[in-house]
C-alpha positions as CSV (number, residue, x, y, z in Angstrom):
1,X,77.8,136.7,133.2
2,X,81.2,137.2,133.4
3,X,81.4,139.7,136.3
4,X,78.8,141.9,137.6
5,X,78.8,144.8,136.2
6,X,75.6,145.9,134.1
7,X,75.6,149.0,131.4
8,X,72.4,150.2,132.2
9,X,70.2,151.3,129.3
10,X,71.6,154.3,127.9
11,X,69.9,155.8,124.7
12,X,72.5,156.1,122.0
13,X,70.3,158.3,119.3
14,X,72.3,156.6,117.0
15,X,70.0,154.3,114.8
16,X,69.0,154.2,111.4
17,X,65.8,156.6,110.4
18,X,63.7,153.4,110.0
19,X,64.7,151.8,113.9
20,X,67.2,149.6,112.0
21,X,70.8,149.0,113.9
22,X,73.6,151.0,112.0
23,X,76.7,150.8,112.0
24,X,77.7,153.4,114.8
25,X,75.6,151.5,117.0
26,X,77.5,148.4,116.5
27,X,80.5,149.8,117.2
28,X,79.7,151.0,120.4
29,X,78.3,148.0,121.5
30,X,81.1,146.0,120.1
31,X,83.6,148.7,122.9
32,X,81.4,147.8,125.5
33,X,81.6,144.2,125.1
34,X,85.2,144.7,124.4
35,X,85.5,146.6,127.5
36,X,84.1,144.0,129.8
37,X,80.7,144.9,131.0
38,X,79.1,142.0,132.3
39,X,75.7,142.5,131.1
40,X,74.8,145.4,128.1
41,X,71.4,146.5,128.6
42,X,70.2,148.5,125.5
43,X,69.0,151.9,124.6
44,X,65.4,152.1,124.7
45,X,63.5,150.0,122.0
46,X,60.4,150.9,121.5
47,X,57.4,147.9,120.8
48,X,54.8,150.2,119.2
49,X,55.3,153.5,117.1
50,X,52.9,155.1,119.3
51,X,55.6,154.7,122.0
52,X,58.7,156.2,120.2
53,X,60.1,158.8,122.4
54,X,63.2,160.2,119.0
55,X,63.5,159.1,115.8
56,X,66.4,157.7,115.5
57,X,65.6,155.1,118.3
58,X,65.4,151.2,117.7
59,X,62.0,149.9,117.7
60,X,61.0,145.9,117.8
61,X,57.4,146.4,116.4
62,X,58.3,144.4,113.2
63,X,60.0,141.0,112.7
64,X,61.7,143.2,109.9
65,X,63.9,144.5,112.6
66,X,65.0,141.0,113.7
67,X,68.5,140.8,111.6
68,X,69.4,143.6,112.3
69,X,69.0,143.4,115.9
70,X,70.4,139.2,115.7
71,X,73.9,141.0,114.2
72,X,74.0,143.6,117.1
73,X,73.6,140.8,119.9
74,X,76.2,138.7,117.9
75,X,78.5,141.2,118.2
76,X,78.6,141.3,121.7
77,X,78.7,137.6,121.8
78,X,81.9,137.6,119.6
79,X,83.6,139.8,122.3
80,X,82.1,137.9,125.6
81,X,79.7,139.6,126.5
82,X,75.8,139.4,127.4
83,X,73.2,141.4,125.9
84,X,69.4,142.3,127.1
85,X,66.5,144.2,125.1
86,X,65.4,147.6,126.8
87,X,61.5,147.3,125.8
88,X,59.9,150.6,126.6
89,X,56.9,152.3,125.6
90,X,56.8,156.2,126.5
91,X,53.7,157.1,127.2
92,X,52.7,160.6,127.5
93,X,56.5,161.4,127.4
94,X,56.0,160.7,123.4
95,X,55.0,163.9,122.8
96,X,58.0,165.4,124.1
97,X,60.4,165.5,121.0
98,X,57.9,164.0,117.9
99,X,54.6,165.6,116.9
100,X,53.2,163.1,118.3
101,X,50.1,162.6,120.7
102,X,51.2,161.2,123.9
103,X,49.1,158.3,125.3
104,X,49.1,158.5,129.0
105,X,46.7,155.9,131.8
106,X,45.3,159.6,132.8
107,X,45.2,163.4,131.8
108,X,45.6,165.1,135.1
109,X,44.3,168.8,134.9
110,X,46.8,171.6,136.1
111,X,49.5,168.8,136.4
112,X,52.6,171.1,137.3
113,X,55.1,168.1,136.4
114,X,53.4,167.4,132.4
115,X,51.8,170.0,130.1
116,X,52.2,168.8,126.9
117,X,49.4,167.3,124.5
118,X,48.4,163.8,125.6
119,X,45.1,161.2,126.1
120,X,43.5,158.5,128.0
121,X,44.7,155.1,127.0
122,X,41.5,153.2,125.9
123,X,41.1,149.7,127.5
124,X,41.8,148.3,123.7
125,X,44.5,150.5,123.4
126,X,46.4,148.8,126.7
127,X,45.6,145.4,125.8
128,X,47.3,146.0,122.6
129,X,50.0,147.4,123.6
130,X,50.5,144.1,126.3
131,X,50.9,142.1,123.3
132,X,53.0,144.5,121.5
133,X,55.2,144.2,124.5
134,X,55.3,140.1,124.3
135,X,55.8,140.1,120.5
136,X,58.7,142.2,121.2
137,X,60.3,140.0,123.4
138,X,59.7,137.2,121.3
139,X,61.8,138.8,118.3
140,X,64.5,139.7,121.1
141,X,64.6,136.3,121.8
142,X,64.6,135.1,118.2
143,X,67.6,137.7,117.5
144,X,69.5,135.9,119.7
145,X,69.6,138.2,123.2
146,X,70.2,136.7,126.2
147,X,67.4,138.9,128.2
148,X,64.8,141.9,128.1
149,X,64.3,144.0,130.5
150,X,61.1,145.9,130.8
151,X,61.2,149.9,131.0
152,X,59.4,150.8,134.3
153,X,60.9,154.1,135.2
154,X,61.8,157.4,134.1
155,X,58.7,158.9,133.4
156,X,57.3,156.5,130.9
157,X,54.5,154.7,130.4
158,X,54.5,152.4,133.6
159,X,56.0,155.1,135.4
160,X,53.0,156.9,134.9
161,X,50.9,153.8,135.7
162,X,52.8,153.4,139.0
163,X,52.4,156.8,140.4
164,X,49.1,158.0,142.1
165,X,50.3,161.4,140.7
166,X,50.3,160.7,137.1
167,X,47.2,157.8,137.2
168,X,43.5,158.5,138.3
169,X,41.9,155.7,136.7
170,X,39.0,154.2,138.3
171,X,39.1,151.0,136.3
172,X,40.9,148.0,136.9
173,X,44.3,149.8,135.9
174,X,43.9,152.2,138.9
175,X,43.4,152.9,142.0
176,X,45.5,150.7,144.7
177,X,48.7,149.8,144.4
178,X,48.0,145.9,142.8
179,X,45.7,147.9,140.0
180,X,48.3,150.1,139.2
181,X,50.6,147.6,138.9
182,X,48.2,145.4,136.5
183,X,50.1,146.9,133.1
184,X,53.8,145.5,134.7
185,X,52.1,141.8,135.6
186,X,50.4,141.8,132.1
187,X,53.3,142.4,130.3
188,X,55.2,140.3,132.1
189,X,52.6,137.5,131.4
190,X,52.3,137.9,128.0
191,X,56.0,137.7,127.6
192,X,56.3,134.5,129.6
193,X,53.9,133.2,126.6
194,X,56.3,134.1,123.8
195,X,59.7,133.3,125.5
196,X,58.7,130.4,127.6
197,X,60.1,130.2,131.4
198,X,63.3,129.9,131.1
199,X,64.3,133.4,129.4
200,X,65.1,135.8,131.7
201,X,62.9,138.9,132.1
202,X,64.2,142.0,134.1
203,X,62.2,145.2,135.1
204,X,63.9,149.0,135.6
205,X,61.3,149.7,138.4
206,X,61.1,153.6,139.5
207,X,60.8,153.3,143.0
208,X,60.2,157.3,143.9
209,X,59.0,159.9,142.1
210,X,61.4,162.5,142.2
211,X,58.7,165.0,144.1
212,X,56.7,164.9,146.9
213,X,53.2,163.7,146.8
214,X,54.0,161.2,143.9
215,X,55.0,157.7,144.6
216,X,56.5,157.2,148.1
217,X,59.2,155.1,148.8
218,X,57.1,152.9,150.8
219,X,54.6,152.2,148.0
220,X,57.7,151.9,145.9
221,X,59.6,148.9,148.1
222,X,56.2,147.3,148.3
223,X,55.3,147.3,144.2
224,X,59.1,145.9,144.3
225,X,58.2,142.9,146.1
226,X,55.1,142.9,144.5
227,X,56.7,142.3,141.0
228,X,59.4,139.8,142.1
229,X,56.0,137.6,143.3
230,X,55.1,137.9,140.7
231,X,57.6,136.5,138.4
232,X,60.0,138.8,137.4
233,X,63.9,137.5,137.6
234,X,65.8,141.1,138.3
235,X,65.4,144.5,139.6
236,X,66.8,147.6,138.7
237,X,66.1,150.4,141.2
238,X,66.1,153.8,139.8
239,X,63.2,156.4,139.9
240,X,59.5,157.2,138.5
241,X,58.4,160.4,137.5
242,X,61.0,163.3,137.0
243,X,60.6,166.6,138.6
244,X,62.0,169.9,137.0
245,X,65.4,169.7,137.7
246,X,68.2,167.3,137.8
247,X,68.6,166.9,140.9
248,X,65.2,165.6,140.8
249,X,65.3,163.1,138.4
250,X,68.5,159.7,137.6
251,X,70.3,162.1,135.9
252,X,71.4,163.9,139.0
253,X,75.0,166.1,138.7
254,X,77.4,168.0,141.3
255,X,78.6,164.4,142.1
256,X,81.9,165.4,143.8
257,X,81.7,164.1,146.9
258,X,81.2,160.3,148.1
259,X,78.3,161.1,150.1
260,X,76.8,162.3,146.7
261,X,77.4,159.0,144.6
262,X,75.3,156.1,145.3
263,X,72.2,158.2,145.0
264,X,69.8,155.0,144.7
265,X,72.0,152.8,147.2
266,X,70.1,153.2,149.9
267,X,66.5,152.5,148.1
268,X,68.5,149.1,146.2
269,X,69.4,147.8,149.8
270,X,65.8,148.2,151.0
271,X,64.5,146.4,148.2
272,X,67.4,143.9,148.3
273,X,65.9,143.0,152.0
274,X,62.2,142.7,150.6
275,X,63.1,140.4,147.8
276,X,64.7,136.8,146.5
277,X,65.3,138.2,142.8
278,X,68.5,139.5,141.8
279,X,68.8,143.2,142.6
280,X,70.6,146.2,140.8
281,X,71.7,148.7,142.0
282,X,72.2,152.3,139.6
283,X,72.5,155.8,140.5
284,X,75.7,157.8,140.4
285,X,78.8,154.9,140.9
286,X,81.2,156.1,140.2
287,X,84.4,153.9,141.5
288,X,85.3,150.6,142.1
289,X,85.0,150.8,145.8
290,X,81.5,152.0,146.3
291,X,80.7,149.0,143.6
292,X,82.8,146.1,145.6
293,X,81.1,147.4,148.9
294,X,77.4,147.3,147.4
295,X,78.0,143.8,146.8
296,X,80.1,142.7,149.6
297,X,77.7,144.5,152.2
298,X,74.9,142.1,150.3
299,X,72.8,146.1,149.3
300,X,72.6,144.3,145.9
301,X,73.6,141.8,143.4
302,X,74.8,143.7,140.4
303,X,76.1,147.1,140.1
304,X,74.7,149.4,137.1
305,X,76.8,152.1,135.3
306,X,75.2,154.5,132.4
307,X,77.7,158.1,132.1
308,X,80.8,156.3,132.8
309,X,80.4,153.9,130.4
310,X,79.5,156.4,127.9
311,X,82.8,158.4,128.5
312,X,84.9,155.4,129.2
313,X,83.7,151.7,127.3
314,X,86.5,150.0,128.2
315,X,85.8,150.8,132.4
316,X,85.4,148.1,133.5
317,X,88.6,146.2,131.8
318,X,90.6,149.3,133.3
319,X,89.2,148.5,136.9
320,X,90.1,144.5,136.0
321,X,93.6,145.2,135.2
322,X,94.2,147.2,138.1
323,X,94.1,150.6,137.4
324,X,91.7,151.4,139.8
325,X,91.1,155.3,139.4
326,X,87.8,156.3,139.6
327,X,85.6,156.8,136.3
328,X,86.9,160.0,134.4
329,X,82.8,161.0,134.1
330,X,82.0,164.0,135.6
331,X,78.3,163.8,135.6
332,X,78.1,167.0,134.0
333,X,75.6,165.5,131.6
334,X,76.4,167.2,128.4
335,X,76.0,164.2,126.8
336,X,72.3,164.3,127.8
337,X,72.0,167.6,126.3
338,X,73.6,166.6,123.1
339,X,70.4,164.4,122.2
340,X,68.2,167.6,122.1
341,X,70.7,168.8,119.4
342,X,70.1,165.9,118.0
343,X,72.9,164.0,117.4
344,X,74.5,160.4,118.7
345,X,75.7,160.3,122.3
346,X,79.4,161.2,123.1
347,X,81.5,162.5,126.2
348,X,82.0,166.2,126.0
349,X,85.2,165.7,127.4
350,X,86.1,163.8,124.0
351,X,85.0,166.5,122.4
352,X,87.0,169.1,124.4
353,X,90.0,166.9,123.8
354,X,89.6,167.2,120.0
355,X,88.9,170.9,119.8
356,X,92.1,171.7,121.9
357,X,94.1,168.9,119.6
């Protein structure tokens, strides 16, 4: 990597209808690479159609996806960047935006945090999904990507298995912490069979749920340690299940004061003290000074940005050239709300300027 900045996986809602890479996506990734982001992690890429979250979402469930993904990887490499594919399965969240039957570790009656249709995954379905992650990782390597990242946060399937709030299973996929991490470890083992020992396999880990009564911070830190010991090459530290409000999710807003920013910073620091693999800090980091402090003080090894790079794909290049003003992103979440329209992701500040012009 040419620097320690990571573009945290950001869903663009910009793929072709069949999940193939689109010209718009190629332009987005070219801009990020030209903007000198050290490592670009793609938006959520499903490994199986039953884990799709949006129709305009990339998918690596078939070999036919390899040529388009190879073009995306080459676009980033042509401009000096590195790129990883984020592999995901939405789990029960698949029913949120599509007419789909969500799959989950358990069906929790009267769950105050999720009330959409879903059903329990069978043991056979879980094992097939493990293979699907491995196969998708193999395709990512064949396409020329530099790494893969397993999505283990943000209310999707891995976070559902890890949280005691959503996983009530009594078999070897539920119960104590190691059993609730079995999916994470089995997927890692299957990926390793497909990509070999040297290919980087990262995980984005939800360290705590966004509400009381779910995954606790203490158990999340222990989970991070176990996953590092299992062989994940780097951990990006974020949130697990989501609460009802933005402030109970990874999309926290109203970050006007310095103390409101870097809201997962201390979580990353706590994990860094317990593991020997690189830790990636994410969550409300808006200025270069904070990013430098995180690395220089040993709180994390890399710094990950999402919404600031939607607003300014050239932000890192701007900082390197000496313009150290904070990111112009105001954390208004209008970019997120655009996905519900639906339309491809963009910054509301650009739309305002275009309208005023």
